[in-house]
Structure formats: structure tokens, C-alpha cells
C-alpha positions as CSV (number, residue, x, y, z in Angstrom):
1,M,12.6,20.4,21.1
2,S,13.7,18.7,17.9
3,E,12.6,20.1,14.6
4,L,13.0,16.8,12.8
5,Y,10.3,14.4,11.7
6,G,10.2,10.7,11.9
7,A,8.8,7.9,9.7
8,I,8.3,4.2,10.1
9,E,7.2,2.1,7.1
10,A,6.6,-1.2,8.8
11,G,6.5,-4.1,6.4
12,G,6.2,-7.8,6.9
13,T,9.8,-8.3,5.6
14,K,11.5,-5.1,6.8
15,F,11.0,-1.8,8.6
16,V,12.3,1.4,7.1
17,C,12.8,4.2,9.6
18,A,13.8,7.7,8.5
19,V,14.3,11.2,9.8
20,S,13.8,14.4,7.8
21,D,13.8,18.1,8.2
22,K,10.7,20.2,7.3
23,E,11.8,20.5,3.7
24,M,11.6,16.7,3.4
25,N,15.3,16.2,3.2
26,I,16.0,12.7,4.6
27,L,18.9,13.0,7.0
28,K,19.0,9.4,8.3
29,R,17.5,6.2,7.2
30,V,17.8,2.6,8.3
31,K,16.4,-0.8,7.3
32,I,15.5,-3.3,10.0
33,P,14.5,-6.9,9.4
34,T,11.0,-7.8,10.6
35,T,11.6,-10.7,12.9
36,V,9.7,-10.6,16.2
37,P,8.6,-7.5,18.0
38,E,11.2,-7.7,20.8
39,E,14.0,-7.7,18.3
40,T,12.7,-5.4,15.6
41,M,11.3,-2.8,18.0
42,A,14.5,-2.6,20.0
43,E,16.3,-1.5,16.8
44,V,13.5,1.0,16.1
45,F,13.8,2.5,19.5
46,K,17.6,2.6,19.2
47,F,17.3,4.5,15.9
48,F,14.9,7.2,17.3
49,D,16.8,7.5,20.6
50,E,19.8,8.5,18.5
51,N,17.7,10.7,16.2
52,P,15.0,12.4,18.2
53,V,11.9,13.8,16.3
54,C,9.0,16.1,17.2
55,A,6.3,14.0,15.3
56,M,6.0,10.7,13.5
57,G,4.1,9.1,10.7
58,I,3.7,5.3,10.8
59,G,2.4,3.2,8.0
60,S,2.1,-0.5,9.0
61,F,1.4,-3.9,7.5
62,G,-1.9,-5.2,8.7
63,P,-4.6,-5.7,9.4
64,I,-4.3,-2.9,11.9
65,D,-6.8,-1.0,14.1
66,V,-7.2,2.6,13.0
67,N,-10.4,3.4,14.8
68,K,-9.6,5.9,17.5
69,K,-12.7,4.9,19.4
70,S,-11.6,1.3,19.7
71,K,-9.9,-0.2,22.7
72,T,-7.3,-1.7,20.4
73,Y,-6.6,1.5,18.4
74,G,-2.9,1.4,17.3
75,Y,-2.7,-2.4,17.4
76,I,-1.6,-4.8,14.6
77,T,-4.5,-7.2,14.8
78,T,-5.1,-10.5,13.0
79,T,-1.8,-10.7,11.0
80,P,-0.4,-14.2,10.4
81,K,3.1,-12.7,10.9
82,K,4.5,-14.7,13.8
83,G,4.6,-12.7,17.0
84,W,2.9,-9.6,15.7
85,A,-0.8,-10.5,16.1
86,N,-2.5,-8.2,18.6
87,Y,0.6,-6.2,19.1
88,N,0.1,-2.7,20.5
89,F,2.5,-1.0,18.1
90,L,1.4,2.6,18.7
91,G,1.1,2.1,22.4
92,E,4.7,0.9,22.6
93,M,5.8,3.9,20.6
94,K,4.0,6.3,22.9
95,K,5.7,4.7,25.9
96,H,9.0,5.8,24.5
97,Y,8.2,9.1,22.8
98,D,5.6,11.6,23.9
99,I,5.0,13.2,20.5
100,P,2.1,13.5,17.9
101,Y,1.6,10.4,15.7
102,V,-0.2,9.5,12.5
103,W,-1.1,5.8,12.4
104,T,-2.4,4.2,9.3
105,T,-1.6,1.4,6.8
106,D,1.5,1.0,4.6
107,V,-0.6,1.4,1.4
108,N,-2.4,4.5,2.7
109,V,0.9,6.3,3.4
110,A,2.1,5.3,-0.1
111,A,-1.1,6.7,-1.6
112,Y,-0.5,10.0,0.4
113,G,3.1,10.2,-0.8
114,E,2.1,9.7,-4.4
115,L,-0.7,12.3,-4.1
116,K,1.6,15.0,-2.7
117,L,4.9,14.4,-4.5
118,G,4.4,11.6,-7.0
119,A,2.2,10.4,-9.8
120,A,-0.9,12.1,-8.5
121,K,0.7,15.5,-7.7
122,N,-1.6,18.5,-8.0
123,N,-4.7,16.4,-7.5
124,E,-6.9,15.9,-4.5
125,S,-7.6,12.1,-4.8
126,C,-6.0,8.9,-5.8
127,V,-6.0,5.2,-5.3
128,Y,-2.7,3.3,-4.8
129,L,-2.6,-0.4,-5.4
130,T,0.4,-2.6,-4.7
131,V,0.6,-6.0,-6.5
132,G,3.4,-8.2,-5.1
133,T,3.6,-11.0,-2.5
134,G,0.1,-9.8,-1.5
135,M,-2.3,-7.3,-3.0
136,G,-3.4,-4.2,-1.1
137,G,-4.7,-0.7,-1.7
138,G,-5.1,2.7,-0.1
139,A,-6.9,5.8,-1.1
140,V,-6.8,9.6,-0.5
141,V,-10.1,11.4,-1.0
142,N,-10.3,15.2,-0.9
143,G,-6.7,15.3,0.4
144,K,-7.4,12.9,3.4
145,V,-6.5,9.3,3.9
146,L,-9.6,7.2,3.5
147,E,-10.6,5.3,6.7
148,G,-13.9,4.4,8.4
149,F,-14.5,1.9,11.3
150,G,-11.3,0.4,9.8
151,H,-9.1,0.8,6.8
152,P,-9.8,-0.3,3.2
153,E,-9.0,-3.9,2.3
154,M,-9.0,-3.4,-1.4
155,G,-7.2,-6.6,-2.2
156,H,-10.1,-8.7,-1.0
157,I,-13.0,-7.7,-3.3
158,T,-14.6,-10.6,-5.1
159,M,-13.7,-10.9,-8.8
160,R,-15.8,-12.0,-11.8
161,R,-13.8,-14.8,-13.2
162,H,-12.0,-14.6,-16.6
163,P,-13.6,-17.2,-18.8
164,D,-10.2,-18.8,-19.5
165,D,-8.9,-18.9,-16.0
166,K,-9.0,-22.3,-14.3
167,Y,-6.8,-21.3,-11.3
168,E,-8.7,-21.6,-8.0
169,G,-7.1,-18.7,-6.2
170,Y,-4.3,-18.1,-3.7
171,C,-6.1,-16.4,-0.8
172,I,-6.7,-18.7,2.2
173,Y,-9.8,-16.7,3.1
174,H,-11.6,-16.1,-0.2
175,K,-9.8,-18.0,-2.9
176,D,-10.8,-15.9,-5.9
177,C,-10.7,-12.4,-4.5
178,L,-8.5,-9.8,-6.2
179,E,-5.4,-10.8,-4.1
180,G,-6.1,-14.4,-4.6
181,L,-6.1,-14.1,-8.4
182,T,-3.4,-11.3,-9.0
183,C,-0.7,-11.4,-6.4
184,G,2.8,-12.7,-7.3
185,P,2.3,-16.2,-6.0
186,A,-1.0,-16.5,-7.8
187,V,0.6,-15.4,-11.1
188,E,3.3,-18.0,-10.7
189,A,1.0,-20.8,-9.6
190,R,-1.3,-20.1,-12.6
191,A,1.8,-20.4,-14.8
192,G,2.7,-23.8,-13.3
193,G,5.4,-22.5,-10.9
194,V,7.2,-20.3,-13.4
195,K,8.6,-17.1,-11.8
196,A,6.7,-14.0,-12.9
197,Y,9.8,-12.5,-14.5
198,D,10.3,-15.6,-16.6
199,I,6.7,-15.7,-18.0
200,P,6.8,-14.6,-21.6
201,K,5.5,-11.1,-22.0
202,D,3.0,-12.2,-24.6
203,A,1.7,-15.1,-22.5
204,K,-2.1,-15.5,-21.9
205,D,-1.3,-15.2,-18.2
206,W,-0.7,-11.5,-18.5
207,E,-4.0,-11.0,-20.3
208,I,-5.8,-12.7,-17.4
209,E,-3.8,-10.6,-14.9
210,A,-4.7,-7.4,-16.7
211,Y,-8.4,-8.4,-16.8
212,Y,-8.6,-8.7,-13.1
213,L,-6.6,-5.5,-12.4
214,A,-8.8,-3.6,-14.9
215,Q,-11.9,-5.0,-13.2
216,A,-10.6,-3.7,-9.9
217,C,-9.9,-0.3,-11.4
218,M,-13.4,-0.2,-12.7
219,A,-14.8,-1.0,-9.2
220,Y,-12.7,1.7,-7.5
221,T,-13.6,4.2,-10.3
222,L,-17.3,3.6,-9.8
223,I,-17.1,3.8,-6.0
224,L,-14.5,6.5,-5.4
225,S,-14.0,8.4,-8.7
226,P,-10.3,9.0,-8.0
227,E,-8.3,11.3,-10.2
228,K,-5.5,8.7,-10.5
229,I,-5.1,5.0,-10.1
230,I,-1.5,4.2,-9.3
231,F,0.1,0.7,-9.3
232,G,3.2,-0.3,-7.3
233,G,4.7,-3.6,-6.2
234,G,6.8,-6.1,-8.0
235,V,4.2,-7.5,-10.4
236,S,3.4,-4.0,-11.7
237,K,7.0,-3.7,-12.9
238,Q,5.8,-5.8,-15.9
239,E,5.5,-2.8,-18.2
240,Q,3.4,-4.7,-20.8
241,L,0.6,-4.9,-18.2
242,F,-0.3,-1.2,-18.4
243,P,-1.6,-1.0,-22.0
244,M,-3.4,-4.3,-21.4
245,I,-5.1,-3.0,-18.2
246,R,-6.2,0.2,-19.9
247,K,-7.6,-1.7,-22.9
248,S,-9.5,-4.2,-20.6
249,F,-10.7,-1.3,-18.4
250,A,-12.2,0.4,-21.4
251,E,-13.9,-2.8,-22.6
252,Q,-15.3,-3.6,-19.2
253,M,-16.5,0.0,-18.4
254,N,-18.1,0.0,-21.9
255,G,-18.5,3.7,-22.0
256,Y,-20.6,4.0,-18.8
257,V,-18.5,6.5,-17.0
258,K,-16.2,9.1,-18.7
259,T,-12.8,9.0,-17.1
260,P,-9.6,11.0,-17.7
261,D,-7.4,9.9,-20.5
262,L,-6.4,6.3,-19.6
263,D,-2.7,6.8,-20.2
264,D,-2.8,9.5,-17.5
265,Y,-5.4,7.8,-15.3
266,I,-4.0,4.2,-14.8
267,V,-0.3,4.8,-14.1
268,H,2.8,3.3,-12.5
269,V,4.1,4.5,-9.1
270,E,6.4,7.5,-9.5
271,L,8.2,7.5,-6.1
272,G,9.0,3.8,-6.4
273,D,10.1,2.3,-3.1
274,D,10.1,5.8,-1.4
275,A,6.3,6.3,-1.7
276,G,5.6,4.9,1.7
277,I,8.4,6.7,3.6
278,T,7.5,10.0,1.8
279,G,3.9,9.7,2.9
280,C,4.9,9.0,6.5
281,L,7.1,12.0,6.6
282,L,4.5,14.3,5.1
283,L,1.9,13.1,7.6
284,A,4.3,13.6,10.5
285,I,4.9,17.2,9.4
286,N,1.1,17.7,9.2
287,A,0.7,16.2,12.7
288,A,3.3,18.6,14.1
289,R,1.5,21.6,12.8
């Protein structure tokens, strides 16, 4: 029996597959374009046929079914990604490899990776938010990934509008939800089509962005009381956002709840692009035990 552990970070653009030993040393890693299941999964199976593992953690783009009581547990469900809607991801993996699995979202595995080895290390809880092409979030509470009948959809909470924001919102479902007002395409549309990295750092656009992200941080603070709120994704690489988010958070919270020092509470991802794959491997090692 192999003593290696497998990870799949399944994104809408690419899959990252990796194999590690129990000390979390990554021995093999491959990136596979996300095209259609027949093509992408053939490459996934080829990789793990050549690199057998004893357990696997999978963090997938969604929405996915994480309810073990559901008939469609393990499926990618209502995604607009062509070919992937109602795809039995976990079922196909189990047909090929009879091993223990952990199945959850890409943002949940990133949250778990950051909790154990990243920005939230030595804590028991955190929220991880990714702001990029879309906007999503995952949480770990008391050391466990947060799930219920489904998984959190943190990007789709309704926002109180910034008084100077006239942009209608990008989300096709809700318009002015958190994703609809803060994702990369929303930032660029609000700026008249200017790419995010070309928007001046002192532009009003960033104040508006920070207002919404701070408002979200306040909501998650009041509901979950995490020990850290961690931002990843392309938009969060705008370093000027963090002081603005913390300032707006303090203004909007208005002293109601005492939080940790905001410089240590609202922070940037520490593991970078490895947060998700790290979380997958850690969960695989747990599953094997």
C-alpha cells in the first residue's frame, strides 16, 4: 500500500494535482487545463495511475454537493462551466481508486491550509475569502471545515450600497451581492473597463471596493467570530486595500464588537497559490488516519 497522499485542487481554469509524503513534502505536481470532463479527468487519472496514493483530498470549484445524505453527494452541480454541470466527480474518482477521500470546495481547502500552515497558524478558526474573477469564501470553525446541508456561498450575501456607487453589479443572479460588487470584472466595469492593475491606487474605486469587503468582514465577524479573516485572489494583491478595509471595518463596526488588532485580524494569504493544494494534502493525511 502506498504511503503517499493525493490532492486535487479543481479550478474552473485549471486542475492542480499533487502527491506528497506524510511530512507534506510535495513529490510530484501537475497542472491540467480545465476543458471538458472527458479530457481533463483522463489526465487526472493518468497522473494518479503513475503516482498511487493511499488517500486524497479534493477541493473543487462549485457549486458542489457536500451533503453525504444526498443522492448527488460528490457531484459538481449547477456550474455554468460547460460540460461540468451535474458531473459525478467523486463517483468517477472512486471508480478508479478505492481509497478514503475528503470532498469539499476549493475555498474550504484553502481556508484549512491557511489555518494549519499559513496566516491563521496556531488558531482554531478562520475565514478565507478569494477576490478574483469571482468571489468566494470558506471557513474553518473549531478546527473543522464549515458545512451544513451544503457549503457556504459567502460571495452572494446582499450588500448595503456605498452611497457613491452607481454600478449595478456583475452577478447574473443577484446583481449587487458581494461577488457582484467586488469581483475583478466588477472592479473593472465600475472603472469604465480599465484593468484593475491600471486603476490608480488612490482612485475612489478602491475606497468603494474596501467598503464592501469591510462590510463582508463585519458580517462574518458577527456570525462566525473567526480568529483571522484572510484574503486571497488577484484583486487582493492590491496592497493599498488592506489599510482601507481595516479602516472601513472599524467605522462600520462602530465599536460594537471587540476584535483582535485589525492589522493581525484582516490579513493577506500567506501560502499564496499553494493554500488550496496544502489544505487538500492535510485533509488527505487526516482521512488516512
